[in-house]
N, C-alpha and C positions, 0 to 999 in steps of 0.2 A: 412680503415688499422691499425691494432693492434699494438699499439710503448713494447718491449719490456723493461723492469723495468732491467739495470743493477745489479750483486748481494751486490751492496755498496747501490747503491739506498732504493735498497729493507730493507738491513739494516738501514738507516740513517729514509725510514719512521715510519717500526715498532718502533726505538727508541723512535722516536717525541714522536710516537701513546699510547709508555712507560708511557713515562716526562709525557703529554697531563691528562694521567687518575691518577697517583702518582698526580700531584698536584692539578688537582677535586677533588679525592678522601679528602685530607688532608682540602681543601677550605672544604669539606663538615662537615667531623670528624670538622674540628673548629665553623663551623655554630651552629653545636649540640648543641658542649661547650660551645658557647659564648649561645646561647640563655637557655641553664642552670644557669646559672651560674646570665640569667638576672631573670630565673624563684624566686632561692633562694635564692637573692639580695631580688627582689619583697618579698616573702613570709615572710624572713628577718624581713626589714621594719617594719611591718605592726606590726610582738612578740615585735619586738622595743619597737614599739610605744605606745605599747597596757602594757606591764610593764614595762617601762623603770625606771618610777615615782616611783613605786611601789618598785622599787630595793636601788633610790638612798633615799626615804623617808628607807626606811629602815635599809641601813648605817647607816642613820644620827639622826638617835632614838637611836636604839643599842647600836652605839658610845657615846651618852650621856649619854645612863643608865651606861652603860661600867666604863665611867671614873667619870660619880657624883652620883652612885646610886648602882655601888658594892658592897660595904665595908655595906650597909644598910644591903640589902640583905642580905646578907652573915652572917653578924653579929644576925639578928631577925634568920633566920637558925639556927643557934646555940643557941640561948636561947631559942626557944619553942621544939627541940631538947631535949635541957635539962629538959625543967620543964612543957613539957603541954602532959601526958598521952596518951592511946589510941590511936586509930583511926581518931580523932580531929586535932591529931598533923601532923597526915600521911597527912592530907585535905590540913595544912597552909604546907606543903614538900613539896608533887604537885604542887600547885600554887608557890610558891618560886623557887621550881627550875624550872620553867614555865620564871619566871620573871630572871631569871639567863642569864646573855648572854654569860657564858665562855662554850668556847667546853669541850668535850670528856676530851682532856687532862688537862686541867685547872679542869674542875670538880674534880674528880679524887683526886689529894689533897688538896681541898677543903672538900673531905670528908672527905681523911686523916685525916689535921685536929681536926675534926668537931668527930671521932673517937676515938682521942687522950685525948677527950674534955669528954669524956662521954659520947654524943647520941649515942642514937642505932641504929643496922642497918635495922632495920625496917624502919624510920625516915630519914637516907639515900636512905635505899635503894627509897624509894617514892621519892626522892630531883632528885635523877642520874635518876630517869628511864625518866622522866620527863624532868629532864631534857637534855639529850639526845634527847627525840620527839621534842623539843622545846624550841624554845632562842626570847625575846624581836621580835627582828633582823627580823627573817623567819613570827611571825606573820600579822608582817607590809607585807612580802614577798608575804601570804596566800592570801593577799585581794581584791590583781586579779586575784584570781578562784573563786570570787562573794562569799556576805555571805553567801546562807548556804553550800559552803563548807570548809572555815575558822571556822561557829559556830562548825563543825562537828572534823575539825580539833583540835580546843583547846580541847573541848567536852573529844574529846578520850583521848589527852593526858593524859589530866588531871586525867582521870578514870584509864588510867592509870599507874600512876603512884603508885596509893593511893593501887590501885590492887598487887601493885609490893610488898610495902607495906606490907601488909595483908600476904600476901604469904610466904614472910619473917620474918614477925614476926611468922607466925607458924612454921617456918623453927627451930625458931631458941628458940623455947621455954625448948628443955632437954640440952639448956648450947649451943648450936655447936655456929659458928662465921660464917656466911655466906660469908664476905667477909675478904680478906688479902690484906692491905694496906703496908706493909713491903718493898716491892719493892719501896716504892712513896715517892721523897723526897717534902722537902714544896715549892707552886708552886715561881715563880719567878713574880712577879707582875712584864706585861714591862707600868704603866701607873705611872711614876714617877715626869713627870718633874716638876721643880715647876712653872713653868708658865701654869698655866688651859687651856688659849687657843693651846699653842701650845698642852698641855696633850693630847684636842680633837684633835685637825688637825690629831695626830701623829696616833691615832687609828683609825680614819677615812679613812688613810690612809692605815695602815694594814688590813681595811676590804673592801680597796677594792681589798686590793692585793690578800687573799687569797678567793671574790667572784666573781670579777671580767675576772676572764677565764673563769668560771663554768660558770656562767651566763649568759657569748656571745656562749657557747656550747652548753647551751642547748638553746640557741636563734635555735641554725644553725642546731642539730639536729627538730626541732623542727619546719624547712623551708625545713628539707629531707621528714622528713611522712606525711606533707601535701603532698606538690611535688608524693613522690613516691609510698606510700601505701594506698589504695583504704581508698575511705568514710567511706568507711561500715565495713570495717575490724575491727576497735576500738569497734565497737560497737560490733559485734559481737562475738570479742573476750569476751573483759571487762561489758558486757551492759547487762537486761537486772540486774532480780533480783537470778538470776542464782546462787546458790554454788563455780559452776564453775569458771565463770567470777572472781568471788571475790579471790577465788587462785590459778587463774594465775597472777592477779592482786598485793597480795601477795609476791609471788617468783621472780615473774622477780624486784618488788622492790627492791627482797637482788642486783642482779650484776650488774642494771642498778644504783641505788644512789649514785652518789660521792659526790652533794653536795646541800643543800638543795637550793637553788638561782637558782641550775642548773635546779630541773627538777621544778620548773612552769610556763616556755616555757610549756616542753611535756603533764603533767598538762593538762591546759593549752588550750591544746589545743587535747589532748586525751576526752575532758571531756565532747568537741563539737561535737566530734563526734559519741558520743555516748555513755560513759564510763558511769557505775552506779556511783553515789552517796559514796555505800557501796568499794565498786572496788580501788574505789579514797583513801578512808580514807582507808583502808590496804594496799595500797600500801605505805602512807604518812604515816606509821609505823612501817612496816618493812625497810624502806626506809634508816631514820639513827636509826634503832636498829641496822639493821647488815653493816652498814657502814664500809668496810675493817678500817679505821684507828680508829675507835667506839670503833670495831673488838679486835683490839690488842692493847688496856689497858685493857681493860676489862678483857681480857682472864690474864692477869698476877694478876690482884684485884680479880678473883673468882676464877682459877685456873680447874683444868681440868671439873673438875665433873661439879659442879654451873656455869660453861659454859654454856654446855650443859643446864641446867635448864634455863638457860636464854632466847636461843638463841628458846630451846621447848615454853616456856612462848607470847614468842615474836611475834613467828609463830602462837600457840593456839589466840591469842589477838587479832589480827588482823583477823584472820579468820571468828570470831566471833563477832567483831567491825564490819567487815565488810556486813552480815549477819543481824545484826538489824539495819544496818546502812539501809538497802534496803530495811527492810519490814517499816518500820518506816515514809519513804519519797519515 
């Protein structure tokens, strides 16, 4: 004999089943999210252990140079720019630009001051170009990528500064001026505390504030790439010695580059998954050279026409460098 359920009993059973199904679904979603969070934490922890001390060392050394050697570097640049002619001056300018710890909004007022004292535009272009691309802190960060990539980065940035200076020298042959520094006032020096130790500590904390968030974001994005992007995809896009991979890396560097320290974890992961040295070199040139904050300052100093020439030069140089690096290495 089959027992008939009353309508109310049937409704209760259906509701119970529905509630159970929702709870089961929610538990399943929670388990998936928990599992993915564990994976992301695991990959982030691995990346952090690999490059954390490079970041710390970069801040320690970068702040030391900024506090104790910055004025000497800029004074040397001013003297050399006034007294040494030709390509030799551009070699010194590019080297001093790399040694300078200032960001772009600090470099341009310094160059404006140099210009007022008679330093030529070609020297300023070499100094500014290499300063945009590299600084002591970023050199230490980049050591995490291995000696080969570090050497490529230093050499390409140094050469980029020299070539930029030579091109500006050609541009200025007819008495033209490449820069317009009228929109920039004197640089405000933050390192003014009379106590040297406190001055150094304040600089360290400023560096941590400026780079810490982007460094951690880079770690997280690297973990996301490791977890969700197929391992061979980076090799297919950026790998080998083909020109397409270099061009893609140079193009990707434009929107993706926010902070030097933040891109190191990404590059570390991409190189491990097949990115070529040439593609990495192209990315490391277009990234800082077209960083949005740098472009804003440069647009003011260059004007529309010269700004367009600057962007064209950066893309052409990064592409040529990437191809050459792939041929050599």
